[in-house]
C-alpha positions in Angstrom: 65.2 9.6 20.0 62.9 11.9 22.1 64.9 14.8 22.9 64.5 17.0 26.1 66.0 20.2 27.5 64.9 20.7 31.3 65.7 24.7 32.1 66.2 24.2 35.8 67.1 28.4 35.8 64.1 29.3 33.0 65.8 30.6 30.2 63.8 33.3 28.4 61.2 32.0 26.0 62.2 32.6 21.9 58.6 35.1 21.8 56.3 36.0 24.4 52.7 36.3 23.6 51.3 39.4 22.0 48.1 40.9 23.8 45.5 42.1 21.9 42.0 43.2 23.0 39.3 42.1 20.8 35.9 43.0 22.7 35.2 45.2 25.6 32.0 45.6 27.8 29.7 48.4 27.8 29.5 48.0 31.2 33.1 48.7 31.8 33.4 51.8 34.9 35.5 54.6 33.0 38.9 55.2 35.1 41.8 57.2 34.2 45.2 55.9 35.1 47.8 58.9 34.3 50.8 58.5 33.5 53.2 58.5 36.4 55.4 61.2 36.9 59.4 60.4 37.2 62.2 61.8 39.2 65.7 60.8 39.5 67.7 58.0 36.7 64.6 55.4 35.9 65.3 52.3 34.5 64.0 52.2 30.4 61.4 49.8 29.0 58.4 49.1 30.9 56.2 52.2 31.8 54.4 51.3 34.6 51.2 53.3 34.5 50.7 51.6 31.1 51.1 48.1 32.5 48.3 49.4 35.5 46.2 50.2 32.4 46.7 46.8 30.4 45.9 44.7 33.6 42.7 46.8 34.3 41.7 46.5 30.9 42.1 43.1 30.6 39.4 42.5 33.7 36.6 43.3 31.5 35.2 45.5 34.4 37.0 48.7 33.6 37.4 51.1 30.7 40.7 53.1 31.0 40.9 56.3 29.2 43.7 57.1 26.8 46.1 59.5 28.1 45.7 61.5 24.7 42.1 62.6 25.8 43.4 63.7 29.1 43.2 67.6 29.7 45.7 67.4 32.5 48.3 64.9 34.1 48.2 65.2 37.7 50.6 63.2 39.8 49.6 64.0 43.5 46.2 65.5 45.3 46.7 68.5 45.3 47.0 68.8 41.3 43.6 67.0 40.6 40.8 68.9 39.6 37.7 66.9 39.7 35.9 69.1 37.2 38.0 68.1 34.7 37.6 64.5 34.9 33.7 64.4 35.3 33.9 66.2 32.2 35.5 63.6 30.1 32.7 60.9 32.3 35.5 59.5 34.5 34.0 57.8 37.3 37.6 56.8 39.4 41.3 58.4 39.2 44.6 56.7 40.0 47.9 59.5 40.1 51.2 58.5 40.8 55.0 59.4 41.3 58.0 57.3 40.7 61.4 58.0 42.2 64.8 56.1 42.6 65.6 55.4 46.6 68.8 54.0 46.0 68.7 50.6 44.4 64.8 50.2 43.9 62.4 52.3 42.5 59.7 53.8 44.6 56.4 54.3 43.8 53.8 56.5 45.3 50.1 56.3 43.8 46.4 57.5 45.0 43.2 56.5 43.8 40.3 58.9 43.4 36.6 58.8 43.5 35.5 61.3 40.7 32.1 62.0 41.5 32.5 61.9 45.7 35.7 64.0 45.3 37.4 61.8 47.7 40.7 59.9 48.0 39.8 55.8 48.2 43.6 54.8 48.5 47.3 56.4 49.0 50.2 54.0 49.1 53.4 53.6 48.6 55.2 50.4 46.8 58.9 49.6 46.2 61.0 47.2 43.7 63.9 46.7 41.9 64.4 48.4 38.7 64.7 44.9 37.4 60.8 44.4 38.3 59.2 47.0 37.5 56.3 45.2 36.0 55.8 43.3 39.1 55.6 46.7 40.7 52.7 47.5 38.3 51.0 44.4 38.8 51.1 44.9 42.1 50.0 48.4 42.0 46.9 47.1 39.9 45.8 44.5 42.3 45.2 47.2 45.2 43.7 49.2 42.8 41.2 46.5 41.5 40.9 45.4 45.8 39.8 49.0 46.6 37.3 49.4 43.7 36.1 45.9 43.7 36.2 44.3 47.2 37.8 41.4 45.7 41.4 40.8 45.2 43.5 41.3 42.7 45.0 38.8 40.5 47.2 40.4 37.9 50.4 39.4 40.2 49.5 35.7 39.7 51.3 33.6 36.7 50.1 31.5 33.7 51.6 28.2 32.8 50.9 26.8 28.6 52.3 25.1 26.4 53.7 26.2 23.0 54.0 24.0 20.2 56.2 25.2 17.3 57.0 23.4 13.5 59.6 23.7 11.1 62.0 21.7 9.4 60.0 18.4 10.1 60.2 19.2 13.9 57.7 20.0 16.5 59.0 21.5 19.3 56.8 21.6 22.7 57.8 24.2 25.3 56.3 24.4 28.8 56.4 28.1 30.0 55.3 30.2 32.4 54.7 33.8 32.2 52.9 36.9 34.1 49.1 36.9 33.6 49.5 39.2 30.1 51.8 36.9 28.8 54.9 39.1 29.3 58.5 38.0 31.1 57.7 34.1 29.9 60.3 31.5 30.7 60.5 28.1 29.3 60.6 25.2 31.9 60.9 21.9 29.5 61.3 21.7 26.2 60.6 18.7 24.3 60.2 17.2 21.0 57.3 14.9 22.8 53.8 16.4 23.6 53.8 18.0 26.9 50.6 18.4 28.2 47.5 19.2 31.4 49.7 21.8 33.5 48.4 22.2 36.7 49.5 24.7 39.8 50.4 23.3 43.8 48.4 25.3 45.6 51.3 27.2 47.0 52.5 28.0 43.5 55.7 26.8 43.5 55.3 24.0 41.5 53.6 22.1 38.6 52.1 18.6 37.6 52.1 17.9 33.9 52.0 14.9 31.8 54.8 14.5 29.7 55.6 11.8 26.6 59.2 11.9 26.8 60.4 8.6 27.2 57.5 7.7 24.1 54.5 7.1 26.7 52.3 9.3 28.8 53.6 9.7 32.2 52.9 12.5 34.6 55.8 14.6 36.3 55.6 16.9 39.0 58.1 20.0 38.9 59.7 22.5 41.6 60.1 25.7 39.8 62.7 27.6 41.7 65.3 24.2 41.3 64.1 22.8 37.9 63.8 19.3 39.8 61.5 16.5 38.6 59.7 13.0 40.1 58.3 11.4 38.1 55.0 10.1 40.0 53.0 8.1 37.6 54.1 5.9 34.8 51.9 3.0 34.7 51.3 0.8 31.9 48.4 2.8 29.7 46.8 5.7 30.2 48.5 8.3 32.8 47.2 11.8 32.2 44.8 14.8 33.7 46.6 15.3 37.2 45.2 17.9 39.6 46.6 19.0 42.9 44.5 18.8 45.9 43.9 22.4 47.4 46.6 21.1 50.7 48.8 20.1 48.3 49.4 16.7 49.4 47.5 14.8 46.5 47.0 14.6 43.1 43.7 13.4 41.4 45.1 11.2 38.2 43.8 9.4 35.1 45.1 6.2 35.1 44.2 2.7 33.0 46.5 0.5 34.5 43.6 -1.7 35.7 42.6 -1.9 32.2 40.0 1.0 31.9 40.0 4.6 32.4 39.6 5.8 36.0 39.9 8.5 38.8 42.4 7.8 40.9 43.6 9.8 44.3 47.6 9.8 44.8 49.5 10.9 47.9 52.5 12.2 46.9 54.6 11.6 49.7 53.9 7.3 49.7 52.8 7.3 46.3 49.9 5.3 47.3 46.8 5.3 45.3 42.7 5.1 46.3 40.1 4.5 43.2 37.7 6.8 43.0 35.6 5.8 40.2 34.8 2.2 39.0 32.7 1.9 36.0 33.4 -0.1 32.7 33.1 3.2 30.8 36.0 6.0 30.3 36.3 8.1 33.6 39.1 11.0 33.3 39.4 14.8 34.0 39.1 14.9 37.7 39.4 18.1 39.2 39.0 19.0 42.9 36.1 20.9 44.7 37.1 24.4 46.1 37.0 22.6 49.9 38.9 19.1 48.6 36.7 17.1 49.6 34.9 16.4 46.4 35.5 15.7 43.0 34.4 16.9 38.8 35.2 14.5 36.4 34.2 13.9 33.0 32.7 10.5 31.8 30.8 8.7 29.1 28.7 6.4 31.0 25.4 8.1 29.6 26.8 7.1 26.4 28.6 10.2 25.8 30.9 12.8 27.7 29.0 14.6 30.5 30.3 16.1 33.2 29.6 14.3 36.7 29.6 15.4 40.9 30.9 13.5 43.6 30.2 15.2 47.1 32.7 13.4 48.7 35.3 11.0 47.7 32.9 7.8 48.4 29.6 9.1 47.1 28.0 8.4 44.4 28.9 10.1 41.6 25.6 12.8 40.1 25.2 13.7 36.4 25.3 17.5 36.1 25.2 18.2 32.6 22.3 17.2 29.9 21.8 20.2 27.5 24.6 18.9 25.2 25.6 15.2 23.7 28.8 16.8 25.1 30.5 18.5 28.1 33.7 18.1 29.7 37.0 19.3 31.1 35.0 20.8 34.1 36.7 23.0 36.9 35.1 24.5 39.7 35.3 28.6 40.9 36.9 29.0 44.0 34.1 30.1 45.8 32.3 26.6 44.4 29.3 28.2 43.2 30.0 27.6 39.2 31.8 25.5 37.2 33.2 26.1 33.9 33.6 23.7 30.8 33.6 22.9 27.5 30.2 22.7 25.9 29.1 21.3 22.4 26.5 23.3 20.2 25.8 22.7 16.8 28.9 20.8 16.1 31.1 23.9 17.9 32.4 23.6 21.0 32.6 26.9 23.6 33.2 27.4 27.4 30.5 27.4 29.5 29.4 28.4 33.0 27.0 26.6 35.4 25.6 27.2 38.9 26.0 24.4 41.0 23.0 24.8 42.8 20.2 25.8 40.5 21.9 24.1 37.4 21.5 27.1 35.1 23.4 27.1 32.3 25.5 30.1 30.3 27.3 29.6 27.1 30.1 32.2 27.3 32.0 32.0 24.0 31.3 31.9 20.3 34.1 30.8 18.7 33.8 27.1 17.7 36.5 25.7 18.7 37.3 26.5 22.7 38.9 24.5 25.4 40.5 23.9 28.5 39.1 26.8 30.7 41.2 28.0 33.7 39.7 30.0 36.3 41.4 33.1 38.0 42.1 32.7 42.0 39.9 35.1 42.8 37.3 33.7 40.5 36.8 36.9 38.0 38.5 35.8 35.0 38.6 32.9 33.0 41.4 31.6 30.2 40.9 29.0 27.6 42.6 28.0 24.0 40.4 29.1 20.8 41.5 28.9 17.1 42.1 32.3 15.4 43.7 32.2 12.0 44.4 28.8 11.8 46.3 28.6 15.2 46.0 28.0 18.7 46.1 31.3 21.0 44.7 32.0 24.4 41.9 34.0 25.6 41.2 36.3 28.8 37.7 36.5 29.2 35.2 38.0 32.3 33.8 35.3 34.4 30.6 36.0 33.2 31.6 36.4 29.4 31.4 39.3 27.3 34.8 41.0 27.4 38.2 39.2 25.4 41.6 39.8 25.8 43.7 37.5 23.2 47.7 36.1 24.1 48.5 34.9 20.8 52.2 33.5 20.4 54.5 35.3 17.9 55.3 32.0 16.7 53.6 28.5 16.6 50.3 27.6 18.6 49.7 28.2 22.6 47.5 25.6 24.3 46.8 23.7 27.5 46.4 27.3 29.8 46.8 26.8 33.5 45.9 29.9 36.3 48.3 29.7 39.1 46.9 30.2 42.8 47.5 33.5 44.4 51.1 33.5 44.8 52.9 32.9 48.2 
């Protein structure tokens, strides 16, 4: 008898993801995040400057200086001596102060160009004492945007599935956490598989596949209330949901007509429009960045390959040729690249293709990589891989190179989905 536990108010996960940086990049920019000074009765636990330092490291684009190597610990512009930081080889410097303002914590922070000896950013932000991590991620986003010109994605969320085994039982948990794996919350728990979580464009809901009735069905799940709606439970296969950019429909894979095909489901009316029609297996539909067309995986050429329909009614065009297996495609937010699982010499890697030129780059070197998901700013990719016999999540820069591993303290972690910017 399947056991299903719905966490309407979101209970804490039994274990958060751990964080381990396994590989950096030589081109990472030196940046010093000075420990923020503190006045008043600061809450214990999370340290804002440590979180900012970890966030910027995770991006693969910055190489923060260890506080142990710092010659001074300024907290205001008047205390900054640029010569000290040039001696340490730093290009940028972040300083700040934390103070108590009633029932809130205020952070005043400044970012400096060391070589230009000028201030690039000076702002104040506040948060409740219980949301120090949210405050730190906000600062990271602002610093990242000031230095790259791109919006930071550290305040977004991850959804993923963990599998824990023991005592002859298998427990699947759908969880949502910060992008660094912290503050994980269980949203659904079952002894039957949970697959393919995908975010609504407003970041307020998830869609996923659950086997809780003994066969696959697709659900939508409102995170604030815990309300779930079963939207597809046809005979046969119900799989691979992907939310449209306007939030009004899902791409789904159904075999209700005898063969696995891609359909567009209107969420208001539950009406279906069939988008593929072939004797082969068509699956893993994914919307274009603008929602006009779609990518999908098909074996119509003899093995899994990626196809593109520029509009819903267009003829499919094959994109991948350099391998007998290419699957699970996802567009970058700007629509210029796709990320997908690519098999080479018996191993499964994450690859990227320039959609205009067709140039392909294999980004990973581990042997069993799957489920790529792109950050909403297009600068990072998260995927699942194998490490020491268990599934872990790895974040890398969108061009490859830097790895930031988020393994679970117990069990496997898989099926990652990066949220949009939270509204």
